[in-house]
N, CA, C and O of each residue as an XYZ file, in Angstrom:
1000
protein
N      92.083    140.426    112.425
C      91.628    139.388    113.146
C      92.320    138.362    113.897
O      92.957    137.529    113.253
N      92.294    138.295    115.131
C      93.646    137.591    115.931
C      93.543    136.107    115.766
O      92.412    135.631    115.662
N      94.457    135.416    115.735
C      94.534    134.037    115.843
C      93.902    133.891    117.113
O      93.915    134.627    118.100
N      93.016    132.147    116.763
C      92.443    132.047    118.037
C      92.851    130.427    118.506
O      92.912    129.551    117.644
N      93.057    130.199    119.611
C      93.598    128.811    119.929
C      92.473    127.776    119.188
O      91.349    128.180    118.891
N      92.856    126.606    118.971
C      91.927    125.538    118.282
C      91.783    124.528    119.358
O      92.428    124.453    120.403
N      91.002    123.902    119.004
C      90.678    122.462    120.101
C      91.346    121.122    119.433
O      91.824    121.364    118.324
N      91.460    120.017    119.780
C      92.276    119.098    119.240
C      91.994    118.542    118.123
O      92.782    117.892    117.436
N      90.580    118.824    117.830
C      90.320    117.603    116.840
C      90.442    118.192    115.459
O      89.981    119.290    115.146
N      91.124    117.347    114.627
C      91.296    117.988    113.015
C      92.104    118.982    113.224
O      92.046    119.862    112.366
N      92.801    119.132    114.033
C      94.004    120.775    114.209
C      94.125    120.920    112.930
O      93.161    121.592    112.563
N      95.007    120.567    111.761
C      95.298    121.197    110.436
C      94.105    121.562    110.013
O      94.055    122.762    109.740
N      93.288    121.075    109.883
C      92.130    121.827    108.865
C      91.685    122.931    109.781
O      91.648    123.967    109.118
N      91.356    123.129    110.943
C      91.332    124.362    111.588
C      92.254    125.388    111.380
O      92.052    126.517    110.935
N      93.316    124.851    111.762
C      94.485    125.882    111.633
C      94.400    126.713    110.050
O      94.356    127.923    109.830
N      94.395    125.420    108.973
C      93.953    126.070    107.849
C      93.127    127.128    107.444
O      93.345    128.064    106.676
N      92.042    126.780    108.162
C      90.965    127.720    108.080
C      91.081    128.892    108.450
O      90.638    129.834    107.793
N      91.674    129.010    109.520
C      91.825    130.281    110.434
C      92.991    131.405    109.199
O      92.694    132.517    108.763
N      94.293    130.605    108.921
C      95.095    131.118    107.995
C      93.929    131.780    106.708
O      93.799    132.968    106.413
N      93.356    130.869    106.242
C      92.697    131.014    105.074
C      91.684    132.415    105.316
O      91.741    133.303    104.465
N      90.952    132.541    106.262
C      90.365    133.598    106.940
C      91.185    134.845    106.992
O      90.732    135.918    106.594
N      92.260    134.726    107.428
C      92.970    135.928    107.511
C      93.457    136.403    106.467
O      93.872    137.557    106.574
N      93.585    135.766    105.183
C      93.828    135.674    103.740
C      93.273    136.886    103.015
O      93.668    137.947    102.531
N      91.734    135.928    103.253
C      90.929    136.329    102.855
C      90.221    138.001    103.463
O      89.352    138.656    102.888
N      90.890    138.330    104.693
C      90.082    139.532    105.023
C      91.250    140.681    104.902
O      91.213    141.852    105.278
N      92.368    139.901    104.209
C      93.175    141.371    103.984
C      94.671    141.322    104.904
O      95.629    141.998    104.532
N      94.737    140.534    106.015
C      95.311    140.615    107.269
C      96.715    140.073    106.762
O      97.767    140.364    107.332
N      96.635    139.218    105.583
C      97.960    138.860    104.937
C      97.825    138.825    103.385
O      97.565    137.828    102.711
N      98.073    140.238    102.888
C      97.639    140.282    101.535
C      98.405    139.513    100.372
O      99.536    139.162    100.710
N      98.159    139.289     99.516
C      98.885    138.793     98.271
C     100.712    139.251     98.408
O     101.173    140.379     98.233
N     101.445    138.058     98.747
C     103.057    138.507     98.387
C     103.189    138.475     99.903
O     104.307    138.223    100.351
N     102.427    138.646    100.544
C     102.798    138.762    102.305
C     103.654    137.756    102.957
O     103.584    136.681    102.362
N     104.256    137.743    103.740
C     105.046    136.260    104.370
C     104.453    136.112    105.553
O     104.244    137.054    106.317
N     104.129    134.867    105.792
C     103.369    134.698    106.779
C     104.428    134.456    108.137
O     105.631    134.212    108.047
N     103.629    134.594    109.420
C     104.572    134.260    110.503
C     105.316    132.712    110.385
O     104.798    131.753    109.815
N     106.454    132.706    110.963
C     107.492    131.676    110.959
C     106.695    130.590    111.658
O     106.009    130.917    112.627
N     106.726    129.295    111.243
C     105.662    128.229    111.501
C     105.926    128.042    113.421
O     105.060    127.397    114.011
N     106.859    128.501    114.079
C     107.431    128.160    115.500
C     106.194    128.864    116.137
O     105.436    128.416    116.997
N     106.166    130.448    115.313
C     105.337    131.868    115.939
C     104.089    131.024    115.240
O     103.390    130.522    116.120
N     103.799    130.843    114.414
C     102.099    130.116    114.319
C     101.674    128.986    115.435
O     100.610    128.774    116.017
N     102.539    128.560    115.468
C     102.067    127.251    116.656
C     102.348    127.887    117.871
O     101.562    127.274    118.593
N     102.926    128.702    118.622
C     103.016    129.445    119.711
C     101.316    130.250    120.014
O     100.678    130.068    121.051
N     100.909    131.014    119.001
C      99.725    131.608    118.902
C      98.839    130.703    118.842
O      97.807    130.998    119.446
N      98.848    129.637    118.305
C      97.696    128.932    118.223
C      97.660    127.774    119.348
O      96.651    127.083    119.490
N      98.667    127.620    120.039
C      98.523    126.648    121.172
C      98.608    125.179    120.454
O      97.791    124.270    120.601
N      99.599    125.162    119.771
C      99.437    123.821    118.871
C     101.071    123.394    118.466
O     102.058    124.093    118.699
N     101.059    122.198    117.872
C     102.472    121.770    117.592
C     102.989    122.211    116.926
O     101.952    122.710    116.490
N     103.771    122.625    116.244
C     104.719    122.517    114.629
C     104.013    121.781    113.865
O     103.438    122.246    112.881
N     103.945    120.348    114.256
C     103.723    119.505    113.430
C     102.294    119.603    112.712
O     101.967    119.218    111.590
N     101.670    120.133    113.546
C      99.832    120.151    113.085
C     100.165    121.675    112.264
O      99.607    121.600    111.169
N     100.832    122.941    112.400
C     101.289    123.790    111.382
C     101.713    123.649    110.487
O     101.356    124.514    109.686
N     102.651    122.651    109.936
C     103.374    122.299    108.926
C     102.205    121.517    107.908
O     102.012    121.742    106.713
N     101.375    120.351    108.950
C     100.416    119.761    108.272
C      99.279    121.120    107.047
O      98.925    121.139    105.868
N      99.137    121.887    108.079
C      98.219    122.843    107.664
C      99.017    123.690    106.237
O      98.656    123.802    105.065
N      99.762    123.993    106.690
C     100.486    124.869    105.469
C     100.912    124.037    104.527
O     101.341    124.597    103.518
N     100.930    122.826    104.536
C     101.217    121.854    103.343
C      99.855    121.758    102.422
O      99.850    121.765    101.191
N      98.632    121.661    103.327
C      97.501    121.538    102.869
C      97.444    122.853    101.899
O      97.137    122.823    100.707
N      97.834    124.115    102.721
C      97.504    125.501    101.783
C      98.311    125.812    100.556
O      98.048    126.470     99.550
N      99.557    125.027    101.006
C     100.169    124.774     99.617
C      99.630    124.266     98.467
O      99.709    124.869     97.397
N      99.130    123.291     98.588
C      98.365    122.135     97.921
C      97.012    122.769     97.112
O      96.633    122.513     95.969
N      96.402    123.720     98.148
C      95.365    124.291     97.428
C      95.577    125.619     96.674
O      94.591    126.173     96.188
N      96.956    126.230     96.531
C      97.146    127.357     95.941
C      97.247    128.610     96.823
O      97.812    129.590     96.338
N      96.703    128.685     98.204
C      96.653    129.826     98.969
C      98.025    130.281     99.400
O      98.076    131.389     99.934
N      99.415    129.436     99.218
C     100.386    129.957     99.804
C     101.735    129.323     99.230
O     101.642    128.129     98.944
N     102.756    129.823     99.054
C     103.632    129.297     98.414
C     105.192    128.811     99.603
O     105.769    129.653    100.291
N     105.362    128.155     99.586
C     106.828    127.707    100.742
C     107.936    128.125     99.888
O     108.113    127.540     98.820
N     108.611    128.971    100.212
C     110.020    129.132     99.472
C     110.924    128.788    100.286
O     111.057    129.326    101.385
N     111.900    127.542     99.713
C     113.048    127.028    100.951
C     113.886    127.788    101.245
O     114.615    128.324    100.411
N     113.969    128.039    102.824
C     115.178    129.000    102.985
C     114.388    130.508    103.259
O     114.957    131.386    103.907
N     113.228    130.670    102.779
C     113.096    132.329    102.894
C     111.596    132.103    103.852
O     111.588    132.698    104.929
N     110.508    131.379    103.540
C     109.508    131.882    104.485
C     108.370    131.030    103.208
O     108.448    130.440    102.131
N     107.035    131.605    104.539
C     105.744    131.122    103.564
C     105.072    132.249    103.189
O     104.821    133.062    104.078
N     104.655    132.527    101.848
C     104.273    133.512    101.318
C     102.580    133.492    100.372
O     102.174    132.667     99.553
N     102.007    134.566    100.833
C     100.764    134.135    100.232
C     100.873    134.395     98.608
O     101.626    135.256     98.152
N     100.157    133.675     97.900
C     100.036    133.651     96.446
C      99.308    134.795     95.652
O      98.325    135.324     96.170
N      99.659    135.114     94.674
C      98.711    136.378     94.037
C      97.475    135.949     93.987
O      97.068    134.804     94.184
N      96.798    137.037     93.677
C      95.603    136.850     93.500
C      94.779    135.532     92.168
O      93.942    134.643     92.324
N      95.495    135.993     91.028
C      95.563    134.880     90.113
C      95.794    133.626     90.736
O      94.984    132.768     90.383
N      96.478    133.329     91.391
C      96.715    131.844     91.851
C      95.616    131.524     92.436
O      94.890    130.640     91.980
N      95.311    132.251     93.618
C      94.209    132.210     94.561
C      92.891    131.871     93.851
O      92.183    131.168     94.573
N      92.370    132.140     92.718
C      91.291    131.978     92.069
C      90.954    130.737     91.808
O      89.843    130.215     91.905
N      92.390    130.086     91.326
C      92.257    128.669     91.104
C      92.411    127.612     92.062
O      92.351    126.406     91.826
N      92.689    128.381     93.570
C      92.635    127.406     94.731
C      91.352    126.713     94.711
O      90.377    127.268     94.203
N      91.271    125.567     95.212
C      90.124    124.764     95.580
C      90.331    124.530     97.377
O      91.459    124.318     97.820
N      89.304    124.587     98.158
C      89.330    124.399     99.457
C      89.657    123.262     99.664
O      89.151    122.393     98.953
N      90.649    122.872    100.744
C      91.071    121.555    101.184
C      89.983    121.109    102.214
O      90.167    121.392    103.397
N      89.261    120.671    101.970
C      88.160    119.497    102.824
C      88.227    118.289    103.380
O      87.464    117.851    104.241
N      89.332    117.631    102.787
C      89.675    116.291    102.570
C      90.108    115.971    104.016
O      90.506    116.848    104.783
N      89.986    114.364    104.423
C      90.862    113.819    105.371
C      92.309    114.211    105.802
O      93.025    114.590    104.875
N      92.826    114.186    106.959
C      94.354    114.412    106.592
C      94.903    113.176    106.993
O      94.205    112.295    107.496
N      96.005    113.074    106.816
C      96.855    112.145    106.765
C      96.774    110.928    107.701
O      96.655    109.741    107.398
N      96.914    111.809    109.543
C      96.872    110.654    110.400
C      95.417    110.143    110.241
O      95.416    108.932    110.457
N      94.115    110.629    109.929
C      93.130    110.050    109.871
C      93.189    108.846    108.931
O      92.673    107.736    109.064
N      93.913    109.316    107.992
C      93.754    108.144    106.904
C      94.979    106.664    107.155
O      95.009    105.555    106.622
N      95.694    107.187    107.997
C      96.415    106.112    108.546
C      95.730    105.610    109.647
O      96.099    104.457    109.872
N      94.806    106.041    110.495
C      94.259    105.305    111.761
C      93.270    104.306    110.880
O      93.096    103.122    111.171
N      92.626    105.009    109.708
C      91.521    104.103    108.966
C      92.345    102.741    108.381
O      92.036    101.550    108.334
N      93.218    103.296    108.074
C      94.239    101.891    107.354
C      94.526    100.847    108.348
O      94.430     99.654    108.060
N      94.886    101.276    109.543
C      95.312    100.568    110.489
C      94.175     99.571    110.580
O      94.267     98.390    110.247
N      93.213    100.098    111.010
C      92.001     99.379    111.076
C      91.404     98.315    110.240
O      90.781     97.300    110.549
N      91.812     98.889    108.924
C      91.034     98.347    107.707
C      92.071     97.162    107.487
O      91.829     95.962    107.617
N      93.208     97.717    107.147
C      94.102     96.851    106.390
C      94.482     95.835    107.285
O      94.730     94.722    106.822
N      94.581     96.079    108.720
C      94.799     95.043    109.254
C      93.985     93.563    109.671
O      94.519     92.536    110.092
N      92.674     93.782    109.437
C      91.661     92.898    109.185
C      91.643     92.233    107.895
O      91.119     91.147    107.645
N      92.302     93.038    107.061
C      92.254     92.634    105.641
C      93.458     91.611    105.504
O      93.352     90.722    104.659
N      94.493     91.683    106.218
C      95.891     90.777    106.261
C      95.448     89.879    106.802
O      95.822     88.785    106.379
N      94.441     89.891    107.992
C      93.881     88.788    108.685
C      93.142     87.551    107.746
O      93.389     86.346    107.768
N      92.204     88.257    106.966
C      91.704     87.688    106.107
C      92.536     86.864    105.095
O      92.396     85.657    104.895
N      93.369     87.636    104.521
C      94.475     86.924    103.381
C      95.103     86.020    103.846
O      95.677     85.237    103.089
N      95.164     85.887    105.130
C      96.297     84.928    105.837
C      95.333     83.212    105.357
O      95.813     82.150    104.961
N      94.128     83.535    105.574
C      93.253     82.154    105.516
C      92.802     82.169    104.243
O      92.205     81.175    103.828
N      92.994     83.232    103.446
C      92.378     82.962    101.880
C      93.218     83.191    100.812
O      92.676     83.055     99.715
N      94.692     83.580    100.809
C      95.361     83.658     99.837
C      95.897     82.822     99.216
O      96.675     82.174     99.916
N      95.826     82.347     97.651
C      96.260     81.310     96.716
C      97.437     81.485     96.458
O      97.984     82.581     96.570
N      97.980     80.486     96.092
C      99.538     80.372     95.951
C     100.129     81.928     95.118
O     100.930     82.738     95.582
N      99.339     81.983     93.611
C      99.472     82.822     92.673
C      99.554     84.399     93.611
O     100.312     85.348     93.408
N      98.369     84.226     94.783
C      98.538     85.711     95.618
C      99.776     85.815     96.041
O     100.336     86.906     95.939
N     100.459     84.691     96.605
C     101.419     84.687     97.593
C     102.788     85.211     96.590
O     103.560     86.132     96.856
N     102.808     84.338     95.405
C     103.703     84.944     94.588
C     103.784     86.154     93.705
O     104.547     86.318     92.754
N     102.788     87.054     94.217
C     102.450     87.895     93.564
C     103.100     88.814     94.468
O     104.048     89.521     94.125
N     102.723     88.806     95.324
C     103.340     89.726     96.951
C     104.860     89.579     97.062
O     105.591     90.518     97.377
N     105.393     88.049     96.715
C     106.722     88.082     97.241
C     107.166     88.863     96.190
O     107.935     89.720     96.626
N     106.977     88.957     94.694
C     107.123     89.712     93.981
C     107.241     91.037     94.085
O     108.323     91.540     93.783
N     106.097     91.911     94.555
C     106.156     92.925     95.079
C     107.337     93.763     96.015
O     107.920     94.834     95.845
N     107.378     92.804     96.998
C     108.621     93.010     97.859
C     109.620     92.808     97.307
O     110.413     93.745     97.397
N     110.013     91.813     96.650
C     111.415     91.890     95.488
C     111.657     92.881     94.920
O     112.770     93.406     94.907
N     110.436     93.404     94.230
C     110.632     94.629     93.371
C     111.333     95.641     94.102
O     112.363     96.175     93.689
N     110.640     95.966     95.445
C     110.715     97.363     96.149
C     112.342     97.124     96.359
O     113.176     97.908     95.906
N     112.651     96.024     97.053
C     114.234     95.927     97.515
C     115.070     96.013     96.416
O     116.214     96.384     96.675
N     114.807     95.767     95.240
C     115.786     95.958     94.256
C     115.748     97.180     93.666
O     116.540     97.482     92.774
N     114.539     98.236     94.252
C     114.554     99.587     93.727
C     114.505    100.324     95.132
O     113.720    101.272     95.136
N     115.023    100.147     96.059
C     115.268    100.854     97.283
C     115.747    102.275     97.041
O     115.214    103.117     97.764
N     116.757    102.760     96.061
C     117.454    103.453     95.735
C     116.522    104.901     94.915
O     116.730    106.114     94.932
N     115.322    103.936     94.167
C     114.512    104.824     93.068
C     112.911    104.589     93.705
O     112.145    103.633     93.824
N     112.888    106.434     94.118
C     111.869    106.801     94.995
C     110.254    105.956     93.860
O     109.404    105.117     94.159
N     110.455    106.537     92.922
C     109.123    106.532     92.336
C     108.635    104.863     91.908
O     107.455    104.576     91.711
N     110.052    103.605     91.785
C     109.362    102.448     91.452
C     109.279    102.004     92.538
O     108.287    101.282     92.636
N     110.069    102.109     93.775
C     109.480    101.789     95.057
C     107.998    102.062     95.590
O     107.183    101.335     96.158
N     107.977    103.104     95.273
C     106.399    103.732     95.681
C     105.504    102.839     95.247
O     104.698    102.210     95.932
N     105.662    102.802     94.130
C     104.433    101.750     92.951
C     104.481    100.556     93.685
O     103.375    100.049     93.872
N     105.694     99.808     94.275
C     105.849     98.634     94.708
C     105.219     98.499     95.953
O     104.602     97.514     96.359
N     105.457     99.758     96.634
C     104.686     99.746     98.076
C     103.132     99.151     97.998
O     102.657     98.105     98.442
N     102.322    100.646     96.979
C     100.942    100.354     96.651
C     100.827     99.195     96.169
O      99.715     98.860     96.577
N     101.194     98.426     95.625
C     101.078     97.070     94.731
C     101.001     95.936     95.700
O     100.236     94.973     95.659
N     102.260     96.316     96.898
C     102.001     94.972     97.945
C     101.021     95.136     98.757
O     100.639     94.004     99.053
N     100.169     96.189     99.480
C      99.156     96.635    100.161
C      98.084     96.358     99.198
O      97.288     95.675     99.842
N      97.632     96.509     98.028
C      96.405     96.327     97.098
C      96.412     94.795     96.895
O      95.402     94.101     96.776
N      97.797     94.330     96.870
C      97.773     92.892     96.594
C      97.241     91.822     98.017
O      96.747     90.695     98.055
N      97.583     92.703     98.956
C      96.939     91.617    100.332
C      95.446     92.269    100.045
O      94.674     91.448    100.540
N      94.963     92.942     99.696
C      93.617     93.125     99.769
C      92.780     92.244     98.412
O      91.641     91.779     98.448
N      93.507     92.217     97.557
C      93.253     91.110     96.496
C      93.072     89.855     96.996
O      92.037     89.196     96.897
N      94.310     89.452     97.656
C      94.174     88.007     98.099
C      93.261     87.799     99.185
O      93.724     86.868     99.844
N      92.086     88.249     99.745
C      91.027     87.961    100.101
C      90.225     87.716     99.169
O      89.500     86.849     99.656
N      89.838     87.937     98.021
C      89.209     87.235     97.010
C      87.852     88.178     97.083
O      86.935     87.921     96.303
N      87.735     89.189     97.954
C      86.941     89.876     97.796
C      87.210     91.577     97.119
O      87.944     92.462     97.559
N      86.309     91.582     95.916
C      86.598     92.925     95.401
C      86.412     94.602     96.090
O      87.052     95.638     95.908
N      85.428     94.323     96.790
C      84.777     95.242     97.735
C      85.964     95.965     98.626
O      85.993     97.165     98.900
N      87.030     94.880     99.054
C      87.762     95.032     99.971
C      89.219     95.369     99.346
O      90.130     95.634    100.130
N      89.453     95.365     97.981
C      90.125     95.543     97.102
C      90.092     97.476     96.712
O      91.001     98.304     96.647
N      88.570     97.582     96.522
C      88.196     99.109     96.332
C      88.299     99.829     97.432
O      88.677    100.993     97.302
N      88.023     99.366     98.628
C      88.450    100.152     99.852
C      89.811    100.770    100.123
O      90.150    101.932    100.347
N      90.505     99.590    100.031
C      91.668     99.847    100.223
C      92.814    100.712     98.836
O      93.814    101.425     98.916
N      91.976    100.150     97.637
C      92.431    101.565     96.807
C      92.298    103.084     97.021
O      93.089    104.011     96.847
N      90.717    103.005     97.563
C      90.885    104.432     97.997
C      90.935    104.964     98.893
O      90.363    106.043     99.051
N      91.752    104.287     99.928
C      92.053    105.047    101.211
C      93.554    104.869    100.643
O      94.232    105.604    101.361
N      94.318    104.309     99.790
C      95.572    104.887     99.544
C      95.596    106.131     98.445
O      96.407    107.057     98.443
N      94.725    105.966     97.700
C      94.649    107.199     96.661
C      93.993    108.205     97.108
O      94.172    109.073     96.254
N      93.217    108.708     98.077
C      92.556    109.551     98.828
C      94.226    110.474     99.284
O      95.261    110.121     99.851
N      93.669    111.935     98.590
C      94.739    112.888     99.059
C      96.222    112.520     98.909
O      97.011    112.532     99.854
N      96.483    112.251     97.872
C      97.679    111.466     97.074
C      98.773    112.762     97.349
O      99.746    112.786     98.102
N      98.331    113.631     96.610
C      99.481    115.022     96.592
C      99.588    115.292     97.776
O     100.635    115.928     97.901
N      99.009    115.149     98.894
C      99.077    115.625    100.482
C     100.026    114.646    101.029
O     100.626    114.950    102.060
N     100.260    113.385    100.411
C     100.710    112.416    101.100
C     102.535    112.801    100.484
O     103.524    113.005    101.187
N     102.461    112.790     99.384
C     103.691    113.493     98.605
C     104.197    114.574     99.352
O     105.365    114.436     99.715
N     103.689    115.497     99.640
C     104.363    116.743     99.994
C     104.973    116.271    101.675
O     106.045    116.654    102.141
N     104.167    115.536    102.242
C     104.689    114.936    103.349
C     105.576    114.051    103.402
O     106.420    114.098    104.297
N     105.580    113.249    102.642
C     106.645    112.414    102.472
C     107.933    113.133    101.988
O     108.970    112.502    102.193
N     108.072    114.539    101.282
C     109.511    115.062    101.099
C     109.814    115.684    102.489
O     110.773    116.453    102.551
N     109.180    115.459    103.476
C     109.888    115.936    104.805
C     110.806    115.246    105.724
O     111.552    115.782    106.543
N     110.634    113.753    105.443
C     111.316    112.844    105.887
C     111.839    111.698    105.544
O     112.436    110.923    106.292
N     111.556    111.531    104.046
C     111.787    110.112    103.354
C     113.215    109.904    103.256
O     113.903    110.661    102.571
N     113.730    108.889    103.921
C     115.249    108.565    103.687
C     115.188    107.109    103.201
O     114.096    106.562    103.357
N     116.052    106.473    102.706
C     116.524    105.153    102.302
C     116.323    104.256    103.439
O     115.797    103.160    103.245
N     116.643    104.572    104.453
C     116.623    104.188    105.899
C     115.516    103.542    106.056
O     115.423    102.318    106.146
N     114.283    104.635    106.113
C     112.925    104.243    106.075
C     112.596    103.447    105.481
O     111.887    102.586    106.002
N     112.944    103.364    104.149
C     112.282    102.670    103.287
C     112.711    101.065    103.503
O     111.890    100.151    103.576
N     113.953    100.929    103.578
C     114.230     99.551    104.049
C     113.517     99.007    105.575
O     113.367     97.785    105.585
N     113.149     99.577    106.605
C     112.369     99.593    107.542
C     110.879     99.200    106.538
O     110.551     98.018    106.639
N     110.288     99.769    105.927
C     109.253     99.237    105.262
C     109.276     98.141    104.859
O     108.333     97.379    105.070
N     110.570     97.708    104.040
C     110.665     96.340    103.287
C     110.807     95.318    104.307
O     110.426     94.175    104.058
N     111.409     95.665    105.638
C     111.242     94.696    106.583
C     109.611     94.194    107.124
O     109.129     93.072    107.278
N     109.047     95.562    107.319
C     107.372     95.568    107.670
C     106.989     94.380    106.528
O     106.694     93.229    106.850
N     107.031     94.727    105.542
C     106.210     94.120    104.741
C     106.908     92.596    104.565
O     106.114     91.692    104.305
N     107.941     92.340    104.653
C     108.441     90.718    104.956
C     107.678     90.205    106.177
O     106.868     89.279    106.204
N     108.050     90.906    107.083
C     107.000     90.304    108.435
C     105.449     89.881    108.107
O     104.970     88.806    108.469
N     104.812     90.771    107.450
C     103.490     90.656    106.943
C     103.219     89.589    106.019
O     102.273     88.807    106.114
N     104.348     89.597    104.864
C     103.862     88.342    104.038
C     104.595     87.189    104.811
O     104.210     86.131    104.314
N     105.334     86.997    105.645
C     105.422     85.574    106.515
C     104.734     85.314    107.218
O     104.659     84.151    107.615
N     103.911     86.320    107.689
C     102.560     85.851    108.670
C     101.306     85.267    107.601
O     100.414     84.502    107.968
N     101.434     85.718    106.452
C     100.240     85.233    105.604
C     100.532     83.838    104.907
O      99.747     82.995    104.474
N     101.965     83.873    104.940
C     102.602     82.647    104.169
C     102.101     81.298    105.370
O     101.757     80.176    104.998
N     102.157     81.663    106.556
C     102.106     80.773    107.332
C     100.869     80.511    107.926
O     100.667     79.726    108.853
N      99.804     81.422    107.166
C      98.330     81.291    107.675
C      98.164     81.311    108.791
O      97.597     80.369    109.346
N      98.603     82.384    109.465
C      98.800     83.016    110.541
C      97.932     84.181    111.179
O      98.586     84.942    111.892
N      96.541     84.467    111.052
C      95.799     85.315    110.998
C      96.125     86.646    112.076
O      96.279     87.843    111.835
N      96.148     86.011    113.129
C      96.856     86.894    114.174
C      97.994     87.463    113.987
O      97.999     88.660    114.272
N      99.080     86.977    113.564
C     100.012     87.515    113.161
C     100.041     88.615    112.126
O     100.592     89.714    112.061
N      99.104     87.788    111.202
C      99.218     88.994    109.878
C      98.446     90.143    110.167
O      98.565     91.040    109.332
N      97.682     90.368    111.123
C      96.990     91.605    111.761
C      98.139     92.380    112.615
O      98.312     93.583    112.421
N      98.759     91.811    113.368
C      99.956     92.414    114.278
C     100.965     92.970    113.579
O     101.441     94.053    113.919
N     101.403     92.281    112.517
C     102.163     92.856    111.902
C     101.724     94.210    110.872
O     102.358     95.264    110.818
N     100.774     93.962    110.272
C     100.242     95.137    109.284
C     100.235     96.610    110.510
O     100.821     97.676    110.320
N      99.363     96.226    111.787
C      99.194     97.102    112.920
C     100.683     97.868    113.204
O     100.760     99.090    113.077
N     101.784     97.106    113.573
C     103.236     97.502    113.799
C     103.576     98.007    112.502
O     104.522     98.792    112.547
N     103.092     97.799    111.335
C     103.634     98.594    110.388
C     103.353    100.180    110.202
O     103.935    101.245    109.995
N     102.124     99.641    110.409
C     100.949    101.136    109.991
C     101.316    102.221    111.166
O     101.407    103.430    110.953
N     101.527    101.543    112.545
C     102.205    102.525    113.796
C     103.522    103.111    113.497
O     103.832    104.263    113.801
N     104.266    102.294    112.904
C     105.575    102.779    112.817
C     105.449    104.098    111.853
O     105.952    105.191    112.112
N     104.596    103.745    110.566
C     104.261    105.030    109.616
C     103.705    106.129    110.199
O     104.008    107.234    109.750
N     102.852    106.023    111.231
C     102.324    107.106    111.755
C     103.359    107.680    112.569
O     103.387    108.909    112.509
N     104.302    107.091    113.387
C     105.129    107.481    113.840
C     106.088    108.693    113.398
O     106.335    109.849    113.742
N     106.560    107.568    112.248
C     107.775    108.385    111.455
C     107.378    109.856    110.518
O     108.002    110.802    110.036
N     106.185    109.469    110.587
C     105.347    110.876    109.916
C     105.048    111.808    110.832
O     104.896    112.980    110.487
N     104.948    111.489    111.874
C     105.014    112.403    113.324
C     106.131    113.104    113.415
O     106.303    114.318    113.310
N     107.026    112.070    113.661
C     108.763    112.981    113.844
C     109.353    113.696    112.438
O     110.282    114.501    112.505
N     108.655    113.284    111.014
C     109.380    113.999    110.137
C     108.565    115.470    110.290
O     109.239    116.491    110.153
N     107.342    115.573    110.530
C     106.558    116.799    110.698
C     107.267    117.930    111.276
O     107.565    119.036    110.824
N     107.540    117.109    112.891
C     108.240    117.612    113.576
C     109.675    118.145    113.491
O     110.129    118.841    114.400
N     110.317    117.857    112.519
C     111.251    118.359    112.213
C     111.644    119.380    111.454
O     111.119    119.315    110.343
N     112.313    120.249    111.583
C     112.231    121.770    111.308
C     112.997    121.724    109.642
O     112.769    122.622    108.832
N     113.768    120.725    109.371
C     114.520    121.129    108.399
C     113.129    120.386    106.932
O     112.348    119.436    106.988
N     113.402    121.327    105.904
C     112.772    120.801    104.528
C     113.713    120.811    103.492
O     114.422    121.784    103.235
N     113.731    119.704    102.870
C     114.798    119.384    101.858
C     114.411    120.214    100.249
O     113.373    120.412     99.617
N     115.668    120.493    100.075
C     115.730    121.168     98.949
C     115.480    120.727     97.427
O     115.313    121.440     96.437
N     115.503    119.510     97.531
C     115.358    118.595     96.252
C     114.740    117.275     96.594
O     115.109    116.659     97.594
N     113.753    116.797     95.742
C     113.180    115.475     95.737
C     114.238    114.456     95.915
O     115.424    114.662     95.658
N     113.737    113.316     96.380
C     114.118    111.969     96.515
C     114.974    111.428     95.316
O     114.770    112.088     94.297
N     115.523    110.807     95.220
C     116.375    110.046     93.752
C     115.056    109.700     93.344
O     114.161    109.380     94.125
N     114.933    109.784     91.869
C     113.705    109.090     91.329
C     112.372    109.585     91.613
O     111.392    108.977     91.181
N     112.247    110.752     92.380
C     110.894    111.190     92.814
C     110.339    112.128     91.899
O     111.136    112.983     91.512
N     109.155    112.193     91.445
C     108.594    112.975     90.513
C     107.096    113.726     91.369
O     106.748    113.436     92.514
N     106.611    114.416     90.734
C     105.642    115.007     91.770
C     104.590    114.299     91.586
O     104.073    114.132     90.482
N     104.050    113.672     92.978
C     103.283    112.624     93.182
C     101.979    112.754     92.582
O     101.307    113.777     92.720
N     101.486    111.452     91.725
C     100.296    111.552     91.222
C      98.928    111.150     91.863
O      98.811    110.920     93.067
N      98.075    111.095     91.112
C      96.627    110.679     92.051
C      96.405    109.250     92.113
O      95.274    108.902     92.453
N      97.230    108.385     91.862
C      97.678    106.984     91.817
C      98.393    106.706     92.884
O      98.148    105.608     93.383
N      99.411    107.517     93.531
C     100.277    107.248     94.431
C     100.165    107.757     95.883
O      99.971    108.962     96.040
N     100.275    106.911     97.010
C     100.129    107.163     98.136
C     101.385    106.824     98.977
O     102.449    106.448     98.485
N     101.172    106.979    100.163
C     102.736    106.500    100.930
C     102.223    105.144    101.857
O     101.078    104.774    102.114
N     103.419    104.617    102.211
C     103.466    103.523    103.368
C     102.868    101.904    102.893
O     102.861    100.985    103.711
């Protein structure tokens, strides 16, 4: 079955579905090596970033194994029998949702946050700054900062919304993060967070919204850049562990 060009909407999911069908049909039997990402991208008429997003999704689902420096291989039937079809939202869908929702939440927090709320946000930021070299601690502080902003609105429903957005697809986030994570980008996130907090402390809803939008726009741009980079690291960042269901990015 030949590869077919895909439509722009939700590319990674369509690419993953086509590769899954090729595996199921025997076109790529267990142990077979898939074409290189650049060849898949050329055949499908899409970017390498979209192909990499699909491959990571299939790896999480247990259908393929990415071997650093070697290639992408179809897993054994036993591994595939445990695989679950990846039908969740893609990372860029989630980031766009977060940009829309968290921007408004930051604006509300600027009018509602109590002094204890502001103190907790400042503590989260300081904790992240103090552990910039420790991936796991820093990411936990990152998540805590964003959830703290939602809590500062005084609306528990908004807290649940933000928590859900952060925790959806946590493993996919973790795999994507491994493509581009650096301490330099972590420091950019810290600067973004400081700008958001400054706006909230100043009781300026428009500035808080704009600061959150700038932050998440940068995150989208860095994810895209990381996916387009052909380098895949051979080791996890310092302090990193396999992503848990409670950890997400940015």
